[in-house]
N, C-alpha and C positions, 0 to 999 in steps of 0.2 A: 711094782704100780700093776693092777692087772685092766688093761686100757677099757676091754670089752665090757667091765663091769661097772667103770666111769659111765661109760657111755650110756651104758642102759640104765642107770642111774639116771644118768640127765634126761633120757626118753620119756623113763618115769616122772621124775618133778617137774618134765615140759609138761606131762598130762594131767595135771593135776591142776587144780582149782587155780591157785597163784597162776601156775603157769599160763592158764590160757588166760585169765586178765592181764596178764603180762603182756602175752603178743599181742591182747588185739590193742593192750592203750601203744604199743610199740608202733604196729601200724597204725594207727590213728596220728601220733605222733609223726611219723616218717611221711606220712600224706599230706598233712599239714604244712611239712617242710618242700614236700616236692612241689605244692600249689604255689606255696609260699616264691620259692624260684622260677617256675613259670610265669607270674603277676610280675618278678623280679625282671624278666624278659619278654616282658610285654605281649606275652600268651594272651591276656586277657587281662580289664583293670579292674581295680579294685573298688572303683565308684560303680561299677555294672552290679544290676538287683538280680537278687534271688530271692524269689518266693516273700519279694517284697521287703528284701534286707539288703543290704549294700553289701558285696563281700569282705568287705574291711570289717566289718562288725560280724561277721561269720567266723573271720579267724579267731576276733575277738572272742568269739561265744566256743569256738570248737579250744581256746587255750584255755579257755577258763575249765571247760569241760576235763581236761588233759589233766590240769590241775587239781582237781574235786577228786578223780580219779586213781592218782597217783596215790595222792594223800589217806583214801581210804585202800589201799593197797598196802604201805604201809601200816596203818592204825591195826589191821586185821592180821598182820603177822605181828606186830608185837602182842597184840593180844591173846597171839597162840590159835586164833579161828583157821588159818592154812598151815601146812607144814612149810618149814622152809628153815637155814640153817644161819642164820646173820652170824658174819665175824662183831667182835666186839666195836669194830669202829667202821667208817667209811675208807677210811681210808687217809693218806695225807693226796693222792693224785685229786681226787675227788673232791678234799678243803682245799686246796690250791684254787681248784677252777668256780669254785662256787665265791671263794671270798673277790676274787679276780672279777666276778661279775656280781659280786656286793659295793666294790667299789665304784667299780662305774656306774651303777642303780643311786647310791649314796650320793657319787657328785652331783649324779643329773639332778638328782632332789634337793640337795641343797643349793644347786647353786643355779637352776632355772625355774626350780616352783619356790623354794623357802624365800630366796632373794637371800643366801650368805653372803654372794660378793668374793670376797677375798677369803673366807673361813671356809669354803665348801669341802674344801681336804680333813677337813673336821668329819663333816658328814658322810663320807666318803669313808672316813677310816674305824666311822662307829658302824656305821651298815656292814662294811667287808670283816669288821669282826666276829657282826652277828653271828653272819652266812659261814662264818669258819667254824665257831661254835657249834651252830646247829649239824654242822657236817660231821664233826670230827671226836663229839663231846657222848651223844647218843649213840646207842645199839647201832648196827650197820642198816638195819629196815627203816629206822629212821633218819639217820645218816645220811642215806641215799633219798630218803625223799620227800623229806619238812625243806631242805633250800630249793630242789628243783619243784616241787607240786604246789610251796610258796610263790614262785616267781612265776611259773605257768598261771596260775589263781590271778595274782596279780595282773601281771602281765595282757590278761584274756578281758578282767575286769576294764582295767585305763582303754583299752580298744574297744572293747564291744559298746561302751560308756560316749565313745564318740572324742576320749579327750585325747587320745592320737589316730586323728581321722584324715580323709585325703586334705584338708585343708589346711589342715598344721601343719607346721616350719617349723625349724627350728637351727639358729647361728650360733655354733659356740663360739666365733671370736665375729663381731660385725666385723662385714666386708671379705669376709674369707667363705666360707662355702654355706649352701644353705640346705639345709637336709627336707626334702618337702613328704609327708605323711602316707603319699603313696608310691616310697619307697620305706618307708620308716617298717610301715606296717606286715610288707615281704619281707625284711629283714627281721624284725622279732619271730615273725613264724619262723622261719630258717635257723634262727639261733634257738630259740624257747623249746624249737620242735626236736634238732639234735639235743638238745639235755635232756626232754623227758624219755628221750627213746634209750638213749643212755642210761639213765637208775631205771625204768622198765626193762634192760634187756638184765640189770642187775637180780633185781622181781625174778626174771625168770630161772636163775640159777639158782634161785632160795638164797641171795643176797649174801652168799659165802663164799670161796674159793673158786664155784664153777660160776656164781654171779659175778666176781670180776674177768675171769675168760669169757662169759658170755658179751659181758659190756665191751670188752677189749677186741673181740672178733667183728662185734657191732661196729665198733668208730673205724677198723680198719678198711671192713666190706662195703661202709659206708663213705669214708674219701676212695678206695678205688672206684666204688661207681659215682660217686661224684666228679672225678677226674674224666671218667670215660662220656658224661655225661655233658659237663663242660667240653668238651673234645667234638662230641657231636650237634650240641648247640652251636658251637662256633663255626662249623661245617657250614651245619646247617642254616645259621645266619647268611653265610654270606652267599651261599646257593639261589637262597629265595631269594636275597637282592640283586644278586648277580647274571644268572640264567637268560632273563629279558633282555637285558642287553648285547649280551653275550651273543645270543641267539637270534638278533636280530638280522633280520634281512637274509636269513640261510634258505638255498634254496639246492635242491639236486634232482633229478632223476636220471634214468635209462632211457640209452638207444643204441639202438644196430650198427656196429660201426665194421668197414671192409675198406680196410687201406693198407700200403703200408707205409708202417711204422719208420723203420731209420734201417739203415744201409749197414753192414759189415764190409771194410772195404778189403781184410787179405781174401774172405772165405768169397767174396762175391753174391750173396743171396740175398736174399729180400727176406727181410719179417715185415708179418703181415697179421693184423687181428681182424679175425671174421667173426663176432659175438656181439655179446651185449655188454658196453660198458656205461657202469655207475659217473655218474659227473656231479661235483656239489661245491655249491662256491656258498664261502664262511666268510661275508664282510669283516669280521671284528678279528678275524685271526692271520686273515689277506690280504686287507689293504694297511695300508698308513693313515699321513693327516694331508687331506687334502680339500681346498674349496670345495670343488665340483665330486665329490664323493657323497652320497649318499648317506652310507656309515661309516664313521673316520674307525679306524682299527689300529691295529698295535703289533703288530706285525713285523717293523724294525727293532721294538722292542723287546719280540720274544728271538728273532733271530739276534739281535746282540746278547742278550743272555747263553744262550746257545752258545757263541764264541768263548764266551768270557769265560763260562766252566769245564767247555772244554779246554782252551788253553789253559786255566787252574790245573787240572785233572793230569795233563799230560808233561805240564811242571814238577807237582806235589808228589802224584802216587809211586811214578821209578825211585824219585830219592827218598821218600820214606819208606816204602817195601825195603829198599836197599841198607836202608840206615838201620831200620829195626834186626833187619837179617844180620849184621855186621853186631850188633848190640849184644844179641840175642846168644849165635851162634862161633862168634869170634871171642868180644870183647872179653864176656864172661866178664863176676861181679869186680868191680872194682871202681874208684873214686872216678873217675871219670865214665862211668857207665850213668854212677850217682848222681853228678852233674848235670848228665844231657837228660835224665828224665826227669830232674828239678825244674830244668831249663825247657822243657817241652811241656811240661806241668802249668808253668807260668805263662809261659807263650800262650796254648790253648786258652787259658783266661784272659787272657787279655781284650781287651772291649777293640772293637772292629773299627771304631773311632779312631783310633791309638794306628793298626794295620795302614787305615787313610792315609792318615797324615804324614808318614812314615814314608809311603808313593807321593803324596804329594812333595815331601823337599828331597827324595833321594830320586825316583824313577824317574817323575818327569821333567826335570832339567837333564838327564840323561840321555831319556829317549824320544829325540825331536826338541822340546822343552813344550811340548802342548800335552793336553788329552790324550789317552791313545785304549786301544784295546789291549795292548801287549803292556801296558801300564797296568789295566785292572785284570790281567790273566794274573799278570806276578804277585799281586799285590792279595789276590784271591786264593793262587795257588801258596801265597807265605799263612794263608788263615789255614789251610786245609793243612798243609805237611804237619803241624805237630800231633793234629790227630794221627793223622795216618802213620807216623809212627807208636805215638800210644797203644792204638787198637792192635794193631800188627804185633807189637811187641806181645802184646799181650796174648794174640793168639798162638805164635812159634812160641809162649811162656808155657802156653795149657799143650802142647803135644806132648804125648809120654815119651820121656827117655829111652822108653824098652822098643820105639819107631829106630830111635837111631843108634839105638846097643845091636839092635838085628840087625841094622844093614850095615853096621862095622862087625858085624862079624861073618858077614856074606864079601868082607873085601871092597865094600863100595867105599871110594875114598869121601872126602868130608864134603866137597861142594855137591857132586853126584847125588848124595845123601840126602841135602838141603835142597837141592831143585827135585829132586824125584820123591821124596816120602815127605820131608817138613813140611816144605812147601801148599804141598797137594791135601795134607791133612789140616793148616792152618787158613786154607781160603777162603773157609765159611765165616769166621771173623775179621779176617782182613778185609772181604768185599762190603761186610755188614756197615765197620768201619767206615770205608771209603765214602757209601752211599750215603750216612748221616752226614757224615761233613758236608759231599756235596748237597745233601737237603740244606744246612746250616747257609753256607756261602752264596746258593740259588737266591738265596732272600734276603741277601745283606744291601744296602744301601750308603752306609756311610761311605762305605770306600769307593764305590762306583762314581760317587756323588764329587768324591773329592781328587779321583787320576783320572775317570773314562768319560763322565759325564758330558754328553753332545747336546744336541738338540733334544728339548723334551717333549714335542712332540712332531719327531721328522715325516717323511713321506716315504724314504727309502731307505733299506736295510744295507749294513756294508757288505762290499762282497770280496769276500774276502778270500774263495772259493781259488776265479779267475785272476788274482792280481797278485800269484806264487811268479816269480821269475826270476831264471836260474842265467849265472852269469859266470865268468871263470877267472874272475878276483873278487877276494875276498869283499863282503863275508856270505859270497857264493847264492845262497836265497836270499831276497827281497820280497819284501811284497807290504805294498804303502798303503794296505787295507788297513792293518793291522795297527799303523800309526795314527788312525782319524779315532777322532772321539766316537763314541755310540750311545746309544741309549740302551734299556737295562728294563725288564718288568718292573724291580721296585722302584728304581728312578723316576718312571713313567708312574708309578703310584703316586709319591712322592710329589713328582711336579703338578699333578690332577688335584692332589690335596691342598696346596702351597697357592695354584690358579685358586680356589675355590670349589669345595666337596657337592655346596650348593647348585650352583654354576653345573656340576659336571659329572650330578651324580651317577647316571647310568656306565659313564665313561669309568669313574675311578671305582665301582662292585666289580664291573668286568672283567677290569684287569685284576684287581684285586684274587677274581674268581679261578682267571687264568695261571695266578702265579699261586696260586694253593692248589691247584690242579698239578700243575707243572712239581710242584718239591712233593706232592704226594704221589706222586709217578716217583719219583725217586725213591721213595721208600717203600715204595711195591716194587721196585726191582730188584734193591736191595734183600727186602724178604724174598722173593723169589729166586733170586743168585744163592743165597746162602741156603735154600731147601736143594736146587740142584745139586749146587757142592756136595750137601748131606748124601744128598743118594747115590752121586757118583762115590764116596769115598765108602759108603754101605754095600756098594755091589762090587 
């Protein structure tokens, strides 16, 4: 197949009258879907008026216009007025999609509009069958445009005439939930807009094989863009809500310092600061909870999260990487390694509440019989361990055997080869897996709630660093602070929610933003580490 010729043919087809109409139609449909998403996320209200007409009715006008235009595209293609190469049928994928839409519409019409009661499945099946026939029976151009065009036209008329409007509501099961019109209208714009854009992409490719490829490309691209947009909207929403409470009372400034800072005993020299010093005070991340605080903060929760994550790393990373090295480089392929692989995959997919329940039943009674930082560290370490093993094994397996063979040819031993050749080459993948796992455990609530949770709103952070004590008898090193309960960012957020978000909205959104920043910072560290190790390998 000549790829260049196919691409040139597609470009020529895209510049034709049908291609231009299809591009404009797809752009209008995607614009309607985007506006529906913005309305759904309350960027504007569908009751707002534009040119004397509510936005909800403008949605109806847009959908009706898209339906008429799509039907016109299909009709002109069928009449031979534009150049197209339609297949014999629109295909089973489109048939299944529109038959499901028909089942939903038929069921709603039969049960809600016509009042068929328990006979509504008959209406659903009839409309679904008609939609299926309209899709798969006619030629490809009509099969792609008839059901989607009629759906868009019907939906547009219903919304434009106010049948479904902001004052409308629907309760499928009395007492279950209610779908209001200000949510239904944007949802219809999103769903119908994507369906129309999907079929418009087929029109751009002439309703044939190129059309199916173009529509598939559109769906994949729209899905990726939707996931990215959802992430941006989610982060932006939390930032907008949490920025003001998180930065409340922040003060900073510069002053000139000229004083002795500290003393180094064996050298007997003073270290002097002589120059400008930046100072700042950030109450939300530096304060705990106290009656006299102007701004109550989450510093104890931040410190607790750091200690829990650090303990989990110290416990899980050496064990996980060591196990991966043994399984990959020494054990080989055997029933034992297959059993370990199945076990680690199962452990990684185990819900976090199960790990927490295990810690509550097994670790807590054996570690002071109370909630403690150490119990939380071990439970989070157990959660992190399977992912470290899985990602480390994948990274080690991806190292080419030529590296091992070249090292062995130079007379280097197996362990020296692993240490000096294999592990450095696998380090980008190992680091990425570790950071992803840390990002997950840093946001876990259930295990902390069951094994480590202390006061939900503490005033002081656990003083772990200065609590280490050495002794001449086992266990030689003790730390009473590790056996104390602690707070953590996800647990603090949970405590605020259970106490009533409306009463503590600022604290809740500020805590959520700090937690989000902590998790995203772990991901950023992972990306930076991967880039660093790759550059070292390429150097």
